[in-house]
DOMARBA-459234 format. One line per 10 residues: for each residue x, y, z of N, C-alpha, C, O, CB. Coordinates in steps of 0.1 Angstrom, whole numbers, always signed. Each point is the difference from the previous one (the first is absolute). Glycine has a CB too. Example, Ala and Ser with C-alpha at 12.3 -4.5 7.8 and 13.67 -1.06 7.14 Angstrom:
REM residues 2
+132 -57 +78 -9 +12 +0 +9 +12 +0 +10 +0 +7 -29 -12 +5 ~ +15 +23 -19 +9 +11 +0 -8 +11 +8 +5 +11 +1 +7 -17 -23 $
//
This chain:
REM residues 113
-185 -268 -15 -12 +1 -4 +4 +0 -18 +7 +9 -5 -18 +6 +31 ~ +3 -26 -34 -5 +3 -12 -9 +4 -5 -11 -5 +4 +21 -3 -3 ~ -10 +15 -9 -15 +12 -6 -5 -12 -6 +6 -10 -3 +2 +39 -5 ~ -16 -26 +7 -14 -10 -12 +1 +0 -14 +10 +4 -5 -27 +1 +19 ~ +7 -10 -20 +4 +3 -16 -2 +12 -7 -11 +4 -3 +6 -24 +2 ~ +16 +28 -2 +0 +15 -11 -15 -3 -2 -6 +7 +7 +33 -3 -22 ~ -33 -11 +8 -13 +0 -6 -14 -3 +13 -12 +3 -2 +28 -14 -22 ~ -11 +8 +33 -11 +8 +11 -7 +5 +5 +5 +10 +4 +0 -11 -7 ~ -17 +0 +7 -2 +11 +3 +1 +6 +20 -2 +11 +6 -12 -17 -34 ~ +17 -3 +30 +2 -2 +15 +12 +12 +2 +8 +5 -8 -14 -34 +11 $
+3 +30 +15 +12 +14 +0 +7 -9 +4 -1 -12 +4 -6 +36 +2 ~ +21 -12 -8 +15 -2 +2 +0 +5 +12 -8 +9 +3 +18 -7 -27 ~ +0 -5 +35 +4 +4 +9 +19 +2 -1 +8 -8 -3 -34 -3 +13 ~ +27 +26 -5 +9 +5 -3 +9 +1 +16 -6 -2 +10 -7 +12 -34 ~ +25 -8 +23 +7 +11 +10 +10 +10 -5 +9 -2 -9 -12 -14 +25 ~ +0 +25 -10 +14 +10 -5 -4 +12 +12 -8 +1 +9 +13 -5 -40 ~ +4 +10 +24 +14 +5 +19 -7 +12 -8 -5 +0 -11 +39 -15 +21 ~ -34 +28 +5 -1 +11 +0 +12 +11 -2 +6 -4 -10 -23 -6 +22 ~ +21 +19 -8 +6 +7 +5 +9 -5 +7 -5 -8 +8 -9 +20 -10 ~ +32 -10 +3 +0 -7 +11 +2 +11 +17 -3 +11 -4 +13 -33 -17 $
-8 +22 +31 -9 +4 +12 +15 -4 +6 +5 -11 -2 -38 +5 +0 ~ +41 +17 +12 +9 +0 +9 -3 -8 +11 -5 -7 -8 +10 +26 +1 ~ -6 -26 +19 +1 -10 +6 +12 -3 +5 +11 +0 -6 -27 -5 -6 ~ +14 +2 +26 +12 -2 +11 -2 -19 +4 -11 -5 +2 +8 +37 +11 ~ +13 -40 -12 -4 -12 +1 +7 -5 +8 +12 +3 -3 -19 -5 -15 ~ +7 -7 +31 -1 -3 +12 +20 -5 -5 +1 -8 -9 -36 +1 +20 ~ +42 +10 -7 +15 -4 -2 +9 -5 -9 +8 -9 +0 -16 +8 +13 ~ +1 +19 -24 +1 +0 -11 +6 +17 +0 -1 +9 +9 -19 -31 -16 ~ +25 +23 -5 +4 +18 -2 -19 +1 -8 -9 -7 -2 +49 +11 -7 ~ -37 +8 +7 -16 +7 -8 +5 -10 -11 +11 -3 -2 -19 +35 +8 $
-6 -37 -14 +2 +4 -12 -18 -3 -5 -8 -5 +9 +41 -2 -11 ~ -39 +8 -9 -4 +4 -9 -13 -12 +1 +2 -12 -1 +22 +26 -11 ~ -38 -10 +15 -6 -11 -7 -14 -7 -11 -12 +0 -1 +25 +2 +22 ~ -9 -3 -24 -9 -4 -11 -15 +0 +3 -3 -12 +0 +22 -4 -7 ~ -29 +21 +9 -12 -10 +3 -5 -6 -11 +7 +2 -10 -12 +10 +27 ~ -9 -22 -20 -2 -7 -7 -19 +6 +1 -7 +1 +11 +33 -22 -9 ~ -29 +22 -12 -12 -3 -6 -7 -6 -12 +5 -1 -11 -1 +16 +23 ~ -18 -22 -6 -5 -14 -4 -13 +7 -9 -9 +7 +5 +17 -27 +20 ~ -6 +19 -35 -8 +3 -10 -9 -12 -11 +4 -12 +1 +15 +33 +3 ~ -29 -18 -12 -6 -11 -3 +0 +12 -19 +1 +12 -1 -18 -30 +32 $
+17 +5 -43 +2 +11 -13 -16 -9 -12 -11 +1 +6 +51 +5 -4 ~ -41 -10 -8 -8 -7 -7 -2 +6 -10 -8 +9 -1 +0 -19 +17 ~ +17 +4 -29 -1 -2 -12 +5 -7 -9 +0 -12 +2 -4 +26 +3 ~ +9 -8 -14 +9 -9 -8 +18 +3 +6 +2 +7 +10 -23 -5 -34 ~ +31 -8 +15 +14 +1 +7 +0 +15 +0 +1 +4 +11 +13 -27 -18 ~ -15 +33 -5 +5 +12 +1 -7 +7 +9 +5 +11 +5 +2 -13 -26 ~ -18 -2 +24 -8 +9 +11 +6 -4 +14 +0 +9 +8 -24 -9 -21 ~ +29 -10 +15 +13 -9 +16 +8 +13 -5 -1 +12 +2 +5 -49 +0 ~ +7 +29 -9 +7 +13 -2 -1 +9 +0 +10 +5 +6 -6 -11 -12 ~ -14 +16 +0 +3 +16 +4 -2 +1 +17 +3 +11 +6 -12 -1 -32 $
+1 -23 +34 +0 +2 +14 +13 -3 +10 +2 +2 +12 -27 -7 -18 ~ +29 +1 +0 +12 -2 +8 +10 +12 -6 +12 +1 +4 -15 -29 +2 ~ -1 +36 -18 +9 +15 +4 +4 +0 -10 +4 +11 -5 +3 -10 +27 ~ -4 -17 -32 +13 +4 -12 -8 +5 -12 +7 +6 -7 +13 -25 +13 ~ -31 +18 -11 -6 +9 -15 -13 +4 +4 -10 -6 +3 +21 -9 -22 ~ -5 +37 +16 -10 +6 -3 -17 -4 -7 +0 -5 -12 +24 +16 +12 ~ -36 -10 +8 -10 -10 -14 -4 +8 -6 -5 -4 -10 -3 -13 +19 ~ +8 +38 -5 -4 +6 -11 +8 -2 -6 -5 -6 -10 -7 +19 +15 ~ +23 -13 -7 +10 +3 -11 +8 -18 -5 +8 -1 -9 -3 +33 +20 ~ -9 -40 -3 +7 -14 -3 +16 -2 -5 +5 -6 -9 -28 +3 +2 $
+29 +12 +18 +14 +1 +1 +5 -5 +12 -5 -2 +10 +3 +20 -24 ~ +17 -20 +10 +9 -2 +15 -2 +13 +16 +1 +12 -3 +21 -23 -19 ~ -23 +9 +30 -2 +13 +11 +17 +0 +3 +9 -9 -1 -38 +4 +16 ~ +30 +15 -13 +16 +1 +10 +0 -5 +10 -11 -4 +3 +16 +21 -8 ~ +2 -19 +12 +6 -3 +17 -2 +11 +8 +9 +7 -1 +9 -20 -4 ~ -25 +15 +11 -3 +18 +8 +17 +3 +7 +7 -7 +8 -41 +3 +3 ~ +36 +11 -14 +13 +10 -1 +11 -7 +12 +11 -6 -2 -26 +33 -4 ~ +8 -24 +20 +12 -8 +10 -6 -12 +8 -2 -3 +12 +14 +27 -7 ~ -15 -32 -19 -4 -16 +5 +14 -3 -1 +8 +5 -9 -33 -13 -2 ~ +31 -4 +25 +13 -8 -1 +0 -11 -7 +9 -8 +0 -5 +14 +19 $
-13 -7 -25 -5 -17 -7 -12 +3 -13 -10 +6 +3 +10 -20 +24 ~ +2 +12 -39 -11 -7 -5 +0 -13 -7 +9 -8 +3 -14 +29 -5 ~ -6 -24 -7 +1 -14 -6 -7 +10 -16 -9 +9 +0 +3 -37 +27 ~ +13 +23 -37 +0 +2 -9 -3 -8 -8 +9 -8 +1 +1 +19 +7 ~ -19 -16 -19 -4 -5 -10 +5 +5 -14 -6 +10 -4 -12 -15 +21 ~ +28 -2 -24 +6 +9 -4 -6 -7 -13 -8 +8 -6 +29 +1 +23 ~ -19 -23 -24 -11 -6 -7 -11 -13 -2 +6 -8 +8 +9 +22 -15 ~ -26 -21 +3 -8 -8 +3 -6 -3 -15 -2 +7 -10 -3 +1 +37 ~ +5 -22 -25 -4 -4 -12 -15 +5 -9 -11 -2 +6 +26 -15 +7 ~ -15 +21 -23 -16 +6 -9 -7 -7 +0 -10 +7 -1 +14 +3 -11 $
-6 -24 +13 -9 -11 +0 +2 -9 +11 +11 -2 +6 -11 +4 -28 ~ -15 -9 +26 +4 -10 +11 +3 -13 -8 -9 -7 -5 -6 +17 +26 ~ +33 -12 -20 -3 -17 -6 +6 -10 +11 +3 +2 +12 +0 +4 -39 ~ -3 -15 +19 +3 -16 +12 +16 +5 +2 +2 -8 +9 -21 -20 -21 ~ +29 +33 +10 +11 +9 +3 +2 +5 +6 +10 -2 +8 -11 +4 -17 ~ -9 +7 +7 +6 +16 +8 -15 +2 +6 -4 +10 -5 +27 +5 -13 ~ -31 -20 +26 -16 +3 +8 +1 +14 +3 +8 +1 +9 -11 -23 +4 ~ -1 +30 -15 +1 +12 +6 -2 -4 +17 +8 +8 +6 -18 +7 -30 ~ +5 -21 +31 -6 -6 +14 +15 +3 +3 +0 +11 +5 -23 -32 -7 ~ +34 +16 +1 +15 -6 -2 +3 +14 +6 -2 +1 +12 +6 -20 -34 $
+0 +30 +13 -4 +13 +2 -5 +5 +9 +8 +1 +10 -8 -3 -25 ~ -11 +8 +19 -5 -6 +11 +8 +1 +11 +6 +10 +5 -15 -23 -18 ~ +7 +0 +18 +3 -12 +7 +18 +8 +6 +5 +1 +11 -24 -26 -30 ~ +23 +29 +6 +11 +1 +2 +10 +14 +8 +12 +2 +4 -21 -18 -23 ~ -6 +23 +18 +0 +16 +4 -8 +7 +14 -1 +12 +5 +2 -12 -33 ~ -6 -12 +31 -6 -5 +8 +8 -6 +15 -2 +4 +12 -13 -7 -34 ~ +24 -7 +16 +10 -5 +9 +14 +8 +3 +9 -2 +7 -18 -20 -17 ~ +7 +27 +6 +10 +17 +1 -4 +7 +6 +9 +8 +3 -2 -5 -19 ~ -20 +2 +21 -11 +4 +3 +0 -7 +18 -3 +5 +11 -8 -2 -42 ~ +14 -12 +27 -5 -8 +14 +18 +0 +7 +2 +1 +12 -29 -21 -23 $
+33 +18 +7 +16 -1 +7 -1 +14 +4 +5 +1 +11 +12 -19 -25 ~ -21 +27 +12 +2 +15 -1 -11 +3 +17 +3 +7 +10 +1 -2 -46 ~ -13 -13 +34 -5 +9 +11 +4 +1 +8 +9 -8 +0 -22 +8 -3 ~ +10 +9 +21 +0 +4 +5 +18 +4 +5 +5 +3 +10 -32 -12 -10 ~ +31 +8 -12 +17 +3 -1 +4 +12 +14 -9 +8 +3 +10 -12 -36 ~ +10 +4 +40 +4 +9 +7 +9 +13 -10 +11 -6 +2 -13 -15 +18 ~ +4 +27 -24 +8 +8 -4 +18 +1 +11 +2 +7 +10 -32 +5 -21 ~ +36 -17 +7 +15 -1 +13 +5 +10 -3 +10 +3 +7 -2 -25 -4 ~ -11 +33 -13 +13 +14 -1 -9 +8 +12 -12 +0 +3 +23 +5 -37 ~ +1 +2 +39 -2 +9 +15 -8 +12 -11 +3 +2 -12 +25 -7 +33 $
-38 +13 -13 -6 +13 -5 +7 +14 +8 -3 +6 +11 -21 -21 -18 ~ +33 +15 -5 +5 +17 +6 -10 +12 +2 -8 +5 -7 +28 -9 -5 ~ -17 +6 +21 -13 +13 +0 +7 +15 +0 -7 +10 -1 -12 -26 +18 $
//
């Protein structure tokens, strides 16, 4: 999935993960499955990042990951300007690529009750 131009008013579709849920899988030990949800975000790159959960729209600051999240994606640096050498769209693509890899991941750690 490649997001449209950052200045485009077209909706951007994102895939996000919900809170992990315990589920049994045939022939395997109990695992934690992360269901996915699809939603749309319309607007500029900051709103898109806010929709992904990386930036608080009110404070304009990064949001910390949920305390029980087994993984997180954190954007440490990004270009301040959209330049030919470092376009902002490549940064957004990199974040989305990580999210794509993690979509539907099984947590293979046993849950200790």
